[in-house]
MIROMAR-611525 format. One record per residue (C-alpha): x, y, z. Coordinates in pm, 1 decimal, padded with zeros to 6 digits, always signed. Layout:
{east X&north Y&up Z}
...
// end
This chain:
{east +07097.1&north +10262.1&up +12766.3}
{east +06803.9&north +10022.8&up +12813.2}
{east +06911.7&north +09693.8&up +12965.7}
{east +06770.3&north +09347.6&up +12900.9}
{east +06453.8&north +09388.9&up +13112.7}
{east +06364.5&north +09720.3&up +12946.3}
{east +06427.3&north +09576.2&up +12600.6}
{east +06207.8&north +09274.9&up +12672.6}
{east +05924.6&north +09493.8&up +12800.9}
{east +05961.2&north +09705.6&up +12486.0}
{east +05921.4&north +09386.9&up +12280.1}
{east +05611.5&north +09292.6&up +12480.2}
{east +05453.6&north +09626.4&up +12385.7}
{east +05541.8&north +09590.0&up +12017.0}
{east +05404.1&north +09234.5&up +12007.2}
{east +05079.7&north +09334.6&up +12176.0}
{east +05028.4&north +09612.8&up +11921.0}
{east +05134.8&north +09433.5&up +11601.4}
{east +05125.1&north +09056.1&up +11627.6}
{east +04827.6&north +08902.5&up +11447.1}
{east +04720.8&north +09249.4&up +11334.0}
{east +04674.5&north +09371.9&up +10977.5}
{east +04920.3&north +09645.2&up +10883.9}
{east +04744.1&north +09929.7&up +10703.7}
{east +05068.5&north +10115.5&up +10637.0}
{east +05441.2&north +10062.1&up +10681.5}
{east +05728.6&north +10307.9&up +10644.8}
{east +06100.1&north +10230.7&up +10646.9}
{east +06295.6&north +10556.2&up +10665.8}
{east +06645.5&north +10428.4&up +10738.8}
{east +06893.5&north +10371.9&up +10456.1}
{east +06960.2&north +10011.9&up +10562.7}
{east +06590.4&north +09928.5&up +10511.3}
{east +06535.0&north +10094.7&up +10174.3}
{east +06532.9&north +09762.7&up +09987.3}
{east +06251.9&north +09616.3&up +10198.0}
{east +05903.9&north +09602.8&up +10046.0}
{east +05646.0&north +09789.1&up +10251.4}
{east +05347.2&north +09628.3&up +10081.3}
{east +05171.9&north +09307.1&up +10175.7}
{east +05384.0&north +09223.6&up +10477.3}
{east +05287.0&north +09123.5&up +10828.6}
{east +05469.0&north +09072.5&up +11157.0}
{east +05538.4&north +08706.8&up +11231.0}
{east +05725.1&north +08753.3&up +11557.7}
{east +05897.7&north +09008.1&up +11776.5}
{east +06169.4&north +08902.6&up +12016.8}
{east +06483.1&north +09030.7&up +12184.0}
{east +06832.9&north +08912.1&up +12254.4}
{east +07042.1&north +09110.7&up +12494.8}
{east +06965.8&north +09471.2&up +12412.5}
{east +06857.8&north +09412.2&up +12051.2}
{east +06499.6&north +09403.3&up +11918.6}
{east +06430.8&north +09153.5&up +11638.9}
{east +06120.1&north +09194.3&up +11420.8}
{east +06053.8&north +08900.7&up +11187.2}
{east +05854.4&north +08982.6&up +10875.9}
{east +05637.4&north +08759.1&up +10658.7}
{east +05862.9&north +08822.3&up +10355.7}
{east +06144.2&north +08622.6&up +10516.5}
{east +06343.0&north +08918.5&up +10647.3}
{east +06419.8&north +09032.3&up +10998.0}
{east +06477.8&north +09387.8&up +11116.0}
{east +06732.8&north +09402.5&up +11396.7}
{east +06766.3&north +09723.6&up +11596.7}
{east +06983.4&north +09829.7&up +11887.0}
{east +06860.2&north +10139.7&up +12069.2}
{east +07195.0&north +10239.9&up +12219.3}
{east +07155.3&north +10561.0&up +12421.8}
{east +06905.0&north +10748.3&up +12209.9}
{east +06683.3&north +10508.5&up +12013.2}
{east +06327.8&north +10457.2&up +12130.9}
{east +06029.9&north +10242.4&up +12029.1}
{east +05683.0&north +10383.8&up +12098.8}
{east +05330.0&north +10250.7&up +12061.3}
{east +05048.1&north +10503.0&up +12044.2}
{east +04693.1&north +10538.9&up +11925.6}
{east +04676.2&north +10668.0&up +11570.0}
{east +04541.2&north +11006.9&up +11677.0}
{east +04809.3&north +11067.3&up +11942.3}
{east +04997.9&north +11391.9&up +11878.9}
{east +05376.9&north +11354.4&up +11875.1}
{east +05536.8&north +11615.9&up +12098.0}
{east +05907.3&north +11565.7&up +12031.0}
{east +06153.8&north +11625.3&up +11749.1}
{east +06308.5&north +11280.1&up +11722.1}
{east +06384.9&north +11140.2&up +11376.1}
{east +06145.4&north +10867.6&up +11263.6}
{east +06315.3&north +10546.9&up +11141.4}
{east +06035.8&north +10286.2&up +11123.5}
{east +05656.6&north +10304.4&up +11141.3}
{east +05403.1&north +10021.2&up +11148.5}
{east +05036.6&north +10120.3&up +11159.5}
{east +04733.3&north +09902.9&up +11225.8}
{east +04374.0&north +10023.9&up +11236.5}
{east +04424.2&north +10141.4&up +11593.5}
{east +04795.1&north +10168.3&up +11677.8}
{east +05113.9&north +10322.2&up +11542.4}
{east +05437.1&north +10153.9&up +11646.1}
{east +05741.8&north +10366.1&up +11571.6}
{east +06117.5&north +10358.0&up +11613.7}
{east +06276.5&north +10697.2&up +11672.6}
{east +06635.7&north +10820.9&up +11644.2}
{east +06812.9&north +10482.0&up +11642.4}
{east +07097.8&north +10442.0&up +11394.3}
{east +07197.5&north +10078.8&up +11453.8}
{east +06937.5&north +09918.8&up +11223.7}
{east +07000.6&north +09625.9&up +10991.0}
{east +06774.3&north +09402.2&up +10778.6}
{east +06880.5&north +09042.8&up +10720.0}
{east +06712.9&north +08726.8&up +10593.6}
{east +06561.5&north +08564.9&up +10902.1}
{east +06769.6&north +08251.7&up +10844.3}
{east +07084.1&north +08466.4&up +10872.8}
{east +07002.5&north +08651.4&up +11196.7}
{east +07291.1&north +08483.8&up +11376.2}
{east +07538.2&north +08657.9&up +11140.4}
{east +07441.4&north +09001.3&up +11271.5}
{east +07756.5&north +09170.4&up +11411.1}
{east +07600.5&north +09223.6&up +11755.3}
{east +07403.5&north +08900.7&up +11786.0}
{east +07690.1&north +08673.6&up +11682.2}
{east +07922.2&north +08796.0&up +11955.5}
{east +07699.7&north +08822.2&up +12262.5}
{east +07642.3&north +08555.2&up +12523.3}
{east +07314.2&north +08392.3&up +12629.7}
{east +07025.3&north +08629.5&up +12700.2}
{east +06978.7&north +08654.0&up +13077.1}
{east +06597.9&north +08650.6&up +13044.2}
{east +06573.1&north +08360.2&up +12801.3}
{east +06418.2&north +08045.8&up +12947.6}
{east +06715.9&north +07842.1&up +12829.3}
{east +06954.0&north +08059.0&up +13032.4}
{east +06945.2&north +07853.7&up +13350.9}
{east +07131.8&north +07890.1&up +13679.6}
{east +07360.7&north +07608.7&up +13567.5}
{east +07439.2&north +07769.5&up +13233.9}
{east +07527.4&north +08097.1&up +13407.1}
{east +07735.2&north +07913.4&up +13668.2}
{east +07925.8&north +07718.2&up +13404.5}
{east +08013.1&north +08038.6&up +13218.7}
{east +08100.9&north +08218.4&up +13540.8}
{east +08360.6&north +07958.3&up +13645.2}
{east +08484.5&north +07889.0&up +13291.7}
{east +08845.0&north +07956.3&up +13197.1}
{east +08729.6&north +08247.2&up +12982.6}
{east +08553.3&north +08441.4&up +13259.7}
{east +08662.0&north +08316.1&up +13604.8}
{east +08951.7&north +08561.3&up +13643.8}
{east +08761.5&north +08873.6&up +13544.5}
{east +08660.6&north +09123.7&up +13809.4}
{east +08284.8&north +09154.5&up +13851.9}
{east +08305.1&north +09530.5&up +13787.0}
{east +08375.6&north +09454.4&up +13421.9}
{east +08229.6&north +09105.9&up +13387.1}
{east +07874.3&north +09209.1&up +13475.6}
{east +07880.0&north +09468.0&up +13196.3}
{east +08036.8&north +09228.9&up +12944.3}
{east +07774.1&north +09121.1&up +12688.6}
{east +07998.5&north +08830.8&up +12582.7}
{east +07941.9&north +08677.3&up +12928.0}
{east +07565.2&north +08710.9&up +12970.5}
{east +07375.3&north +08952.7&up +12747.8}
{east +07115.1&north +09195.2&up +12879.2}
{east +07302.7&north +09293.7&up +13194.2}
{east +07391.0&north +09657.5&up +13251.0}
{east +07487.9&north +09919.6&up +13502.1}
{east +07197.8&north +09922.0&up +13747.7}
{east +07173.0&north +09543.3&up +13736.3}
{east +07544.6&north +09515.8&up +13817.6}
{east +07507.5&north +09702.0&up +14149.0}
{east +07185.9&north +09524.1&up +14242.0}
{east +07314.4&north +09174.3&up +14157.7}
{east +07627.7&north +09222.0&up +14366.9}
{east +07424.2&north +09354.0&up +14659.9}
{east +07193.3&north +09053.7&up +14664.5}
{east +07488.2&north +08817.9&up +14619.3}
{east +07673.6&north +08997.5&up +14905.3}
{east +07980.5&north +09039.7&up +14686.8}
{east +08206.0&north +09330.2&up +14589.6}
{east +08293.4&north +09457.4&up +14244.9}
{east +08667.4&north +09383.2&up +14274.8}
{east +08617.9&north +09010.8&up +14327.9}
{east +08645.5&north +08731.1&up +14070.9}
{east +08476.4&north +08392.8&up +14043.9}
{east +08818.1&north +08226.2&up +14086.3}
{east +08838.5&north +08374.7&up +14437.6}
{east +08501.1&north +08241.1&up +14551.4}
{east +08389.6&north +07901.9&up +14675.2}
{east +08122.7&north +07695.9&up +14501.2}
{east +07838.9&north +07823.2&up +14721.5}
{east +07928.0&north +08187.2&up +14652.1}
{east +07946.6&north +08131.5&up +14277.4}
{east +07617.5&north +07942.4&up +14288.6}
{east +07456.2&north +08231.3&up +14476.3}
{east +07590.6&north +08485.4&up +14227.5}
{east +07464.3&north +08279.1&up +13932.9}
{east +07117.7&north +08269.9&up +14088.8}
{east +07120.4&north +08644.2&up +14156.1}
{east +07220.5&north +08724.0&up +13797.2}
{east +06907.1&north +08545.5&up +13677.9}
{east +06667.7&north +08632.7&up +13959.5}
{east +06743.8&north +09004.6&up +13988.9}
{east +06717.5&north +09049.7&up +13611.3}
{east +06389.0&north +08859.5&up +13600.0}
{east +06254.0&north +09056.2&up +13896.1}
{east +06339.6&north +09381.6&up +13718.5}
{east +06151.1&north +09262.7&up +13410.0}
{east +05844.6&north +09156.9&up +13606.6}
{east +05846.4&north +09465.9&up +13831.9}
{east +05891.0&north +09715.8&up +13545.8}
{east +06245.0&north +09817.3&up +13626.9}
{east +06237.1&north +09765.0&up +14001.9}
{east +06489.3&north +09524.7&up +14149.9}
{east +06394.8&north +09596.0&up +14509.7}
{east +06278.8&north +09300.5&up +14713.5}
{east +06069.1&north +09319.6&up +15027.0}
{east +05994.3&north +09025.8&up +15249.2}
{east +05661.0&north +09018.3&up +15433.8}
{east +05802.7&north +09180.5&up +15748.1}
{east +05959.3&north +09469.2&up +15558.8}
{east +05638.3&north +09531.0&up +15369.3}
{east +05447.1&north +09572.3&up +15695.8}
{east +05702.0&north +09823.6&up +15824.8}
{east +05715.2&north +10047.7&up +15517.3}
{east +05480.3&north +10329.1&up +15423.3}
{east +05324.4&north +10365.0&up +15080.1}
{east +05596.7&north +10593.9&up +14945.3}
{east +05867.1&north +10348.0&up +15047.2}
{east +05695.9&north +10070.1&up +14855.8}
{east +05744.0&north +10271.9&up +14537.1}
{east +06123.1&north +10265.6&up +14562.9}
{east +06309.8&north +10103.2&up +14275.2}
{east +06650.4&north +09981.6&up +14390.2}
{east +06827.4&north +09846.7&up +14696.6}
{east +07153.0&north +10036.5&up +14633.2}
{east +07171.5&north +10178.3&up +14278.7}
{east +07149.7&north +10561.1&up +14263.3}
{east +07111.7&north +10573.5&up +14645.1}
{east +07451.0&north +10720.4&up +14743.9}
{east +07442.7&north +10860.8&up +15096.6}
{east +07105.5&north +10705.1&up +15178.0}
{east +07051.8&north +10435.3&up +15438.3}
{east +07064.2&north +10071.3&up +15334.4}
{east +06718.1&north +09920.5&up +15371.5}
{east +06865.8&north +09616.0&up +15544.4}
{east +07127.0&north +09753.6&up +15788.0}
{east +07091.3&north +10138.0&up +15774.2}
{east +07454.3&north +10189.1&up +15665.7}
{east +07506.5&north +10472.2&up +15415.5}
{east +07524.3&north +10351.8&up +15054.0}
{east +07856.1&north +10429.1&up +14880.9}
{east +07907.9&north +10538.0&up +14520.1}
{east +08226.6&north +10475.7&up +14321.0}
{east +08324.1&north +10451.7&up +13955.2}
{east +08439.0&north +10121.5&up +13805.3}
{east +08489.0&north +10044.8&up +13435.5}
{east +08400.3&north +10412.5&up +13380.1}
{east +08052.0&north +10353.5&up +13519.7}
{east +07903.2&north +10437.6&up +13857.6}
{east +07855.1&north +10152.8&up +14102.0}
{east +07684.1&north +10146.8&up +14440.9}
{east +07725.6&north +09915.2&up +14738.4}
{east +07665.4&north +09874.2&up +15111.3}
{east +07987.1&north +09847.9&up +15313.7}
{east +07811.3&north +09643.1&up +15584.1}
{east +07598.6&north +09399.3&up +15386.0}
{east +07890.1&north +09338.5&up +15151.1}
{east +08162.7&north +09395.6&up +15410.6}
{east +08284.3&north +09035.9&up +15450.5}
{east +08390.0&north +09041.1&up +15087.0}
{east +08579.8&north +09374.5&up +15071.9}
// end
């Protein structure tokens, strides 16, 4: 499932293709959109919250979609041949681009003023990539009565805590924070919780800016690595049995909250 950084990059692509562009045709092929008018509308804004895409229309409605595991937005030139058998749900066409949503089933249209009543949006926490989601806001939620006694294995997947986090971000955040999945905020000191709060924001933002890569190289590491190494994506996620980039210890894979998690037993050893 796309996480917050992937969803935000998806929104960037949709905005670039549709915002301030005349729509020459629009098709709504999902039952929940059948009452929307396809004529004389334009795109006022496209944004995301957590893992949801929100498209605000000039007629006062918003289309809210959640891709889940199989939904996908694409943006192509009009003459691009489609080479898959996915089911088309939404299509916006300008004079040069076709923006389409394929296969998704979680699609709802609401008046823009009522977006906050959406079943998904009303229950999730602050979006990790939103500018208003500061280190302090994350810290305050982390140490709050509601979340401080929850193990990080589950907390960092919990969209009620901070939305937009997901499985690969969980492993990467804990690695950079030098913490283990079984710990809780209530067991840490203020400095450790501050560090974790910063990593939640910084690792997610780095993934967004680096197109899905959370890996971080300092200047010395960059000089030591060859070109192929610089293309690597993660510090620990999906690297079971490979050497840690920092200490050369083998990365370990386990399953927590029914999801795979990866960690370095040396870099995170003081917190096991």
